[in-house]
VEXDREN-2710 file (C-alpha; in Angstrom, 1 decimal):
% VEXDREN-2710
k/r/px/py/pz
1/MET/-42.1/-75.4/35.4
2/VAL/-42.4/-72.1/37.2
3/LYS/-46.0/-71.8/36.2
4/MET/-46.7/-75.3/37.5
5/PHE/-45.1/-74.5/40.8
6/GLY/-46.9/-71.2/40.9
7/ARG/-50.3/-72.8/40.5
8/GLU/-49.5/-75.4/43.2
9/LEU/-48.3/-72.8/45.7
10/ARG/-51.2/-70.4/45.0
11/GLY/-53.6/-73.2/45.7
12/ARG/-52.0/-74.6/48.9
13/ARG/-49.7/-71.7/49.9
14/VAL/-47.1/-74.1/51.0
15/LYS/-43.5/-73.0/51.7
16/PRO/-40.9/-74.9/49.9
17/ALA/-38.2/-76.5/52.0
18/LEU/-34.7/-75.0/51.9
19/ASP/-33.4/-77.9/49.9
20/ASP/-36.0/-77.4/47.1
21/ASP/-34.8/-76.0/43.8
22/ALA/-34.6/-72.3/43.0
23/ALA/-37.7/-72.4/40.7
24/ALA/-39.9/-73.5/43.6
25/LYS/-38.6/-70.7/45.8
26/ALA/-39.1/-68.2/43.0
27/ALA/-42.7/-69.4/42.5
28/TYR/-43.3/-69.1/46.3
29/LEU/-42.0/-65.6/46.4
30/ASP/-44.1/-64.7/43.3
31/SER/-47.3/-66.1/44.8
32/HIS/-46.8/-64.8/48.3
33/PRO/-50.0/-63.0/49.6
34/ALA/-48.0/-59.8/50.4
35/VAL/-46.7/-59.5/46.8
36/VAL/-48.7/-57.2/44.5
37/HIS/-48.0/-57.2/40.8
38/ALA/-48.3/-54.3/38.5
39/ASP/-51.6/-53.8/36.7
40/LEU/-50.9/-54.4/33.0
41/GLU/-53.8/-52.4/31.9
42/GLN/-52.3/-49.3/33.6
43/LEU/-49.0/-49.7/31.8
44/ASP/-48.3/-48.3/28.3
45/ALA/-47.5/-50.7/25.5
46/GLU/-43.7/-50.4/25.8
47/THR/-43.6/-50.8/29.5
48/ARG/-46.0/-53.8/29.3
49/ALA/-43.7/-55.5/26.8
50/MET/-40.7/-54.8/29.0
51/TYR/-42.5/-56.2/32.0
52/ARG/-43.5/-59.5/30.3
53/ASP/-39.9/-59.9/29.0
54/ALA/-38.6/-59.3/32.5
55/ARG/-40.9/-62.0/33.9
56/GLU/-39.6/-64.5/31.4
57/ALA/-36.0/-63.5/32.1
58/ALA/-36.6/-63.9/35.9
59/ALA/-37.8/-67.5/35.3
60/ASP/-34.8/-68.3/33.1
61/ALA/-32.5/-66.8/35.7
62/GLN/-34.0/-68.9/38.5
63/GLU/-33.4/-72.1/36.4
64/ALA/-29.9/-71.0/35.6
65/ARG/-29.2/-70.4/39.3
66/ALA/-30.6/-73.8/40.2
67/LYS/-28.1/-75.5/37.7
68/HIS/-25.2/-73.3/38.7
69/PRO/-25.1/-72.4/42.4
70/THR/-23.5/-69.1/43.3
71/ARG/-19.9/-69.3/44.4
72/GLU/-18.8/-68.2/47.9
73/PHE/-17.1/-64.8/48.2
74/VAL/-13.5/-65.2/49.0
75/VAL/-11.1/-62.4/49.8
76/ARG/-7.9/-63.1/47.8
77/SER/-6.2/-59.8/48.3
78/PRO/-6.9/-57.8/51.5
79/PHE/-4.9/-54.8/50.2
80/GLN/-7.0/-54.7/47.0
81/LEU/-10.2/-55.0/49.1
82/GLY/-9.1/-52.2/51.5
83/PHE/-8.2/-49.9/48.6
84/THR/-11.6/-50.5/46.9
85/VAL/-13.5/-49.8/50.2
86/THR/-11.5/-46.7/50.8
87/LEU/-12.1/-45.5/47.3
88/GLY/-15.8/-46.1/47.7
89/VAL/-15.9/-44.1/50.9
90/LEU/-14.1/-41.2/49.2
91/ILE/-16.5/-41.3/46.3
92/ALA/-19.5/-41.3/48.8
93/VAL/-18.1/-38.3/50.6
94/LEU/-17.6/-36.4/47.3
95/PHE/-21.1/-37.3/46.3
96/GLY/-22.5/-36.1/49.6
97/GLY/-20.8/-32.8/49.2
98/MET/-22.2/-32.4/45.7
99/VAL/-25.7/-33.2/47.0
100/GLU/-25.3/-30.6/49.6
101/GLN/-24.3/-28.0/47.1
102/LEU/-27.2/-28.9/44.8
103/SER/-29.8/-29.2/47.6
104/THR/-31.9/-26.3/46.3
105/ILE/-32.1/-27.8/42.8
106/ILE/-32.9/-31.2/44.3
107/MET/-35.7/-29.7/46.2
108/TYR/-37.1/-28.1/43.0
109/VAL/-36.9/-31.5/41.3
110/VAL/-38.6/-33.3/44.1
111/ALA/-41.4/-30.8/44.4
112/ALA/-42.0/-30.8/40.6
113/LEU/-41.9/-34.7/40.6
114/PHE/-44.5/-34.8/43.4
115/VAL/-46.8/-32.3/41.6
116/ALA/-46.4/-34.3/38.3
117/LEU/-47.2/-37.6/40.1
118/GLY/-50.3/-35.8/41.6
119/LEU/-51.5/-34.8/38.2
120/ASP/-50.6/-38.0/36.4
121/PRO/-53.7/-40.0/37.7
122/VAL/-56.0/-37.3/36.1
123/VAL/-54.1/-37.6/32.8
124/ARG/-54.4/-41.4/32.9
125/ARG/-58.2/-41.1/33.6
126/LEU/-58.5/-39.0/30.4
127/GLU/-56.4/-41.5/28.5
128/ARG/-58.9/-44.3/29.5
129/LYS/-61.7/-42.1/28.1
130/GLY/-60.0/-42.0/24.7
131/VAL/-58.0/-38.7/25.0
132/LYS/-54.5/-38.9/23.6
133/ARG/-51.8/-38.4/26.3
134/PRO/-50.3/-35.2/24.8
135/LEU/-53.8/-33.6/24.7
136/GLY/-54.6/-34.9/28.2
137/ILE/-51.4/-33.4/29.5
138/GLY/-52.2/-30.1/27.9
139/ILE/-55.7/-30.1/29.4
140/VAL/-54.6/-31.1/32.9
141/PHE/-51.6/-28.9/33.1
142/GLY/-53.4/-25.9/31.5
143/GLY/-56.3/-26.4/34.0
144/PHE/-53.8/-26.7/36.9
145/VAL/-52.1/-23.4/35.9
146/LEU/-55.5/-21.7/35.4
147/VAL/-56.7/-22.8/38.8
148/ILE/-53.5/-21.5/40.5
149/VAL/-53.8/-18.2/38.6
150/ALA/-57.5/-17.8/39.5
151/LEU/-56.8/-18.6/43.1
152/LEU/-54.0/-16.1/43.3
153/ALA/-56.1/-13.5/41.5
154/ILE/-58.7/-13.9/44.2
155/ILE/-56.5/-14.5/47.2
156/ILE/-53.7/-11.9/46.7
157/PRO/-56.0/-8.8/46.6
158/MET/-58.0/-10.2/49.6
159/ILE/-54.8/-10.8/51.6
160/ALA/-53.5/-7.3/50.7
161/ASN/-56.8/-5.7/51.7
162/GLN/-57.1/-7.7/54.9
163/ILE/-53.4/-6.9/55.9
164/ALA/-54.1/-3.2/55.3
165/LEU/-57.3/-3.5/57.4
166/LEU/-55.3/-5.4/60.1
167/VAL/-52.7/-2.6/60.3
168/ARG/-55.4/0.1/60.5
169/SER/-57.6/-1.7/63.0
170/ALA/-54.9/-3.3/65.1
171/PRO/-54.8/-0.4/67.8
172/ALA/-58.6/-0.7/68.3
173/LEU/-58.4/-4.5/68.4
174/PHE/-55.7/-4.5/71.0
175/ARG/-57.4/-1.8/73.0
176/ASP/-60.7/-3.7/73.0
177/VAL/-58.9/-6.8/74.2
178/THR/-57.6/-5.0/77.3
179/HIS/-61.1/-4.0/78.3
180/GLN/-62.7/-7.4/77.9
181/PRO/-63.7/-9.2/81.2
182/TRP/-61.7/-12.3/80.4
183/PHE/-58.5/-10.3/79.9
184/LEU/-59.1/-8.3/83.1
185/ASP/-59.6/-11.5/85.1
186/LEU/-56.5/-13.1/83.6
187/ASN/-54.5/-10.0/84.3
188/GLU/-55.7/-9.9/87.9
189/ARG/-54.8/-13.5/88.5
190/PHE/-51.5/-13.7/86.7
191/GLY/-50.5/-10.1/86.2
192/GLN/-47.8/-10.3/88.9
193/TYR/-46.1/-13.1/87.0
194/ILE/-46.7/-12.1/83.3
195/ASP/-46.8/-8.6/81.9
196/LEU/-49.9/-9.1/79.7
197/ASP/-50.2/-5.4/78.9
198/GLY/-46.6/-5.4/77.8
199/LEU/-47.1/-8.4/75.6
200/LEU/-50.1/-6.8/73.9
201/GLY/-48.1/-3.6/73.4
202/MET/-45.3/-5.5/71.7
203/GLY/-47.9/-7.2/69.5
204/GLN/-49.5/-3.9/68.6
205/ASP/-46.1/-2.4/67.8
206/LEU/-45.2/-5.3/65.6
207/VAL/-48.4/-5.1/63.6
208/THR/-48.8/-1.4/63.3
209/ASN/-45.2/-0.3/62.7
210/PRO/-44.1/-0.8/59.1
211/GLY/-40.5/-0.8/60.1
212/ASN/-41.1/-3.9/62.1
213/TRP/-42.6/-5.6/59.1
214/ALA/-39.6/-4.7/57.0
215/GLN/-37.2/-5.9/59.8
216/PHE/-39.2/-9.1/60.1
217/ALA/-38.8/-9.7/56.4
218/GLY/-35.1/-8.8/56.5
219/GLY/-35.5/-5.4/55.1
220/VAL/-37.3/-4.1/52.1
221/TRP/-34.5/-5.2/49.7
222/GLN/-34.3/-8.6/51.2
223/ALA/-38.1/-8.9/51.1
224/GLY/-38.1/-8.0/47.4
225/VAL/-35.3/-10.5/46.8
226/GLY/-37.3/-13.2/48.7
227/ILE/-40.4/-12.5/46.6
228/ALA/-38.4/-12.7/43.4
229/ASN/-36.7/-15.9/44.4
230/GLY/-40.1/-17.4/45.3
231/LEU/-41.6/-16.5/41.9
232/THR/-38.5/-17.9/40.2
233/ALA/-38.7/-21.1/42.2
234/ALA/-42.4/-21.4/41.4
235/LEU/-41.8/-20.9/37.7
236/ILE/-39.0/-23.5/37.7
237/VAL/-41.2/-26.0/39.5
238/LEU/-44.0/-25.5/37.0
239/ILE/-41.6/-25.9/34.0
240/LEU/-40.1/-29.1/35.5
241/THR/-43.6/-30.4/36.3
242/LEU/-44.6/-30.0/32.7
243/TYR/-41.5/-31.9/31.6
244/PHE/-41.9/-34.6/34.1
245/LEU/-45.6/-35.0/33.3
246/ALA/-44.8/-35.3/29.5
247/SER/-42.0/-37.8/30.0
248/LEU/-43.0/-39.7/33.1
249/GLN/-43.4/-43.0/31.3
250/THR/-40.1/-42.5/29.4
251/ILE/-38.3/-41.7/32.7
252/LYS/-39.7/-44.8/34.4
253/ARG/-38.7/-47.0/31.4
254/ALA/-35.2/-45.5/31.5
255/PHE/-35.0/-46.3/35.2
256/TYR/-36.2/-49.9/34.6
257/SER/-33.6/-50.4/31.9
258/LEU/-30.9/-49.7/34.4
259/VAL/-32.0/-52.7/36.5
260/PRO/-30.8/-56.2/35.5
261/ARG/-33.3/-57.9/33.2
262/SER/-33.9/-60.8/35.6
263/GLY/-34.9/-58.5/38.5
264/ARG/-36.7/-55.9/36.4
265/ALA/-40.2/-57.3/36.9
266/GLN/-40.1/-56.9/40.7
267/VAL/-38.8/-53.3/40.4
268/ILE/-41.6/-52.5/38.0
269/ASP/-44.1/-53.9/40.5
270/ILE/-42.8/-51.8/43.3
271/THR/-42.3/-48.6/41.3
272/GLU/-45.7/-48.6/39.8
273/GLN/-47.3/-49.0/43.2
274/VAL/-45.1/-46.3/44.7
275/THR/-45.9/-43.7/41.9
276/LYS/-49.6/-44.5/42.1
277/SER/-49.5/-44.1/45.9
278/VAL/-47.5/-40.8/45.8
279/GLY/-49.9/-39.4/43.2
280/GLY/-52.9/-40.3/45.2
281/TYR/-51.3/-38.9/48.4
282/VAL/-50.5/-35.5/46.9
283/SER/-54.0/-35.0/45.4
284/GLY/-55.6/-36.3/48.6
285/MET/-53.6/-33.9/50.8
286/VAL/-54.6/-31.0/48.6
287/VAL/-58.3/-32.0/48.6
288/LEU/-58.3/-32.4/52.4
289/ALA/-56.6/-29.0/52.9
290/PHE/-59.0/-27.3/50.6
291/ILE/-62.0/-28.8/52.4
292/ASN/-60.5/-27.7/55.7
293/ALA/-60.0/-24.2/54.5
294/VAL/-63.4/-23.8/52.8
295/LEU/-65.4/-25.2/55.7
296/GLY/-63.2/-23.2/58.1
297/PHE/-63.9/-20.0/56.2
298/VAL/-67.6/-20.6/56.3
299/MET/-67.5/-21.2/60.1
300/MET/-65.3/-18.2/60.7
301/THR/-67.6/-16.0/58.6
302/ILE/-70.7/-17.2/60.6
303/VAL/-69.2/-16.8/64.1
304/GLY/-67.5/-13.6/63.3
305/VAL/-63.7/-14.4/63.5
306/PRO/-61.8/-11.4/62.3
307/PHE/-60.0/-11.5/58.9
308/ALA/-61.6/-14.9/58.0
309/GLY/-60.3/-14.9/54.4
310/LEU/-56.7/-14.3/55.5
311/VAL/-56.9/-16.9/58.2
312/ALA/-58.4/-19.4/55.8
313/VAL/-55.4/-19.1/53.5
314/GLY/-53.2/-19.8/56.5
315/VAL/-55.4/-22.8/57.4
316/PHE/-55.0/-24.2/53.9
317/LEU/-51.2/-23.9/54.0
318/LEU/-51.0/-25.4/57.5
319/ALA/-53.4/-28.3/56.7
320/ILE/-51.0/-29.5/54.0
321/ILE/-48.4/-30.3/56.7
322/PRO/-48.9/-33.9/57.8
323/LEU/-49.6/-34.8/61.4
324/ILE/-49.6/-31.4/63.1
325/GLY/-51.2/-29.2/60.4
326/SER/-54.7/-29.4/61.7
327/VAL/-53.6/-28.8/65.2
328/LEU/-51.6/-25.7/64.1
329/ALA/-54.7/-24.5/62.2
330/THR/-56.8/-24.9/65.3
331/VAL/-54.4/-22.8/67.4
332/LEU/-54.2/-20.1/64.7
333/VAL/-58.0/-19.8/64.3
334/ALA/-58.6/-19.8/68.1
335/ALA/-55.9/-17.2/68.7
336/VAL/-57.4/-14.9/66.1
337/ALA/-60.9/-15.5/67.4
338/LEU/-59.9/-14.2/70.8
339/PHE/-59.7/-10.7/69.4
340/ASP/-63.5/-11.0/68.9
341/SER/-64.4/-12.7/72.2
342/PRO/-63.6/-15.7/74.3
343/MET/-66.9/-17.3/73.3
344/THR/-65.9/-17.0/69.6
345/ALA/-62.6/-18.6/70.3
346/ILE/-64.3/-21.5/72.2
347/ILE/-66.7/-22.0/69.3
348/ALA/-63.9/-22.0/66.8
349/ALA/-61.8/-24.4/68.8
350/ALA/-64.8/-26.7/69.4
351/TYR/-65.6/-26.7/65.7
352/TYR/-62.0/-27.7/64.8
353/LEU/-61.9/-30.4/67.4
354/ILE/-65.1/-31.9/65.9
355/TYR/-63.8/-31.4/62.4
356/MET/-60.5/-33.2/63.2
357/GLN/-62.5/-36.2/64.3
358/ILE/-64.6/-36.2/61.2
359/GLU/-61.5/-35.8/59.1
360/SER/-59.6/-38.6/60.8
361/TYR/-62.4/-41.1/60.8
362/LEU/-64.5/-40.2/57.8
363/LEU/-62.6/-38.0/55.2
364/THR/-59.1/-39.4/55.5
365/PRO/-60.0/-43.1/55.2
366/ARG/-62.1/-42.4/52.2
367/ILE/-59.5/-40.2/50.4
368/MET/-56.1/-41.4/51.7
369/ASN/-56.3/-45.0/52.9
370/ARG/-56.9/-46.3/49.4
371/VAL/-53.5/-45.1/48.3
372/VAL/-51.4/-44.8/51.4
373/SER/-51.8/-46.7/54.7
374/VAL/-49.1/-46.1/57.3
375/PRO/-49.3/-46.8/61.0
376/GLY/-49.6/-43.7/63.2
377/SER/-46.3/-44.3/65.1
378/LEU/-44.4/-44.5/61.8
379/VAL/-46.2/-41.3/60.6
380/VAL/-44.8/-39.5/63.6
381/ILE/-41.3/-40.9/63.2
382/GLY/-41.3/-40.3/59.4
383/ALA/-42.5/-36.7/59.8
384/LEU/-39.9/-35.9/62.5
385/ALA/-37.1/-37.4/60.4
386/GLY/-38.2/-35.7/57.2
387/GLY/-38.7/-32.3/58.8
388/THR/-35.2/-32.6/60.4
389/LEU/-33.5/-33.5/57.2
390/LEU/-35.3/-31.4/54.6
391/GLY/-37.5/-29.0/56.6
392/LEU/-41.1/-28.5/55.4
393/LEU/-40.6/-30.4/52.1
394/GLY/-39.2/-33.3/54.1
395/ALA/-42.3/-33.4/56.3
396/LEU/-44.5/-33.3/53.3
397/ILE/-42.9/-36.2/51.6
398/SER/-42.3/-38.2/54.7
399/ILE/-45.5/-40.2/54.6
400/PRO/-45.2/-41.5/51.0
401/VAL/-41.5/-42.3/51.5
402/THR/-42.4/-44.2/54.7
403/ALA/-45.1/-46.0/52.7
404/MET/-42.6/-46.9/50.0
405/VAL/-40.1/-48.4/52.6
406/LEU/-42.9/-50.4/54.2
407/MET/-44.0/-51.6/50.8
408/ILE/-40.5/-52.8/49.9
409/ILE/-40.1/-54.6/53.3
410/LYS/-43.5/-56.2/53.0
411/GLN/-43.2/-57.4/49.4
412/VAL/-39.5/-58.2/49.2
413/TRP/-37.9/-58.7/52.5
414/VAL/-40.7/-60.5/54.5
415/PRO/-41.4/-63.2/51.8
416/ARG/-37.6/-64.0/51.6
417/GLN/-37.4/-64.2/55.4
418/GLU/-40.1/-66.9/55.4
419/LEU/-37.9/-69.1/53.2
420/ARG/-35.1/-69.2/55.8
END
């Protein structure tokens, strides 16, 4: 019966009246244009069997609801209701306190889960080519670790050398700036309002005095503790990533089994789309940031921006931040280019203004819009909310979380509203 109604509604896209039976409404919701079902070919055998069983259970549940309408909720004991609500509030407060205490561990888990979802599409691609999943996980994760180690082996010595060079050459750089025509003109116009010489002197002291570096890092001991904590966090995230990557299908099936059988198919539909979108978003952001850093390094090397390698690493880290990352990278490159000449800074800023247009209208649509499509206003709101709640990690995950909320609204809430 449900299949018959489904064919009729797909062909004519008619909305059943409110007095139609539950099977017709279920068929309408199932055939709504906004609803996207899971791709069975992308699911493993166990999840595929669970999905088909859930679809049959949903049809049976709709027929059962049509024969036995739901009863109205009646409050028989106000005291019992009040006690239950109060107990629920206390449990929620206790749970919130536990989450606050475990915030660091939760951030490790979220970061590892995002990395695992970013690597999972590559593992699936190898599976489609006939590679067994354990072997595919070993290849992908091993390649991921080797790439990170290789990049660190290249970047860390370069950063150390360029920082040492920066400390040695900082006095000459600051002295040269004070003799450049643009600085003299700026000082002549605004020197009575802003002590530019004093600002440059403060900057020179900050860069050249090792004590300031130690103070900025919270002392030598605190800096060492911070580095150790960072390495420990990175190791924990890598280990969790491997576990998540190896058991991702099992974790999702366990999550599906917690959902009532009649509503499990819709949860599978949404979850598979969300995980696919998150994986594509993570890999897409890394690709865009890498392109930004590499092209920026080439540009800075050509025009003569000081410490191009060190600045390119900063550009990569900033470009991962959604919404404002490219703008911050532009400011960073232009500010460093000023130490060479105003013309170098103008060329660098002009390059990044052009690059941001190319990235927005050419690269991002090709790389990102296939997996995540969120209106610009919601990107701003989501990034601000995520950054306020969870800092940098919240800003990074804000776009896929916003896309997930929009997906649920579009595929669950909107079709139901059209039935009212």
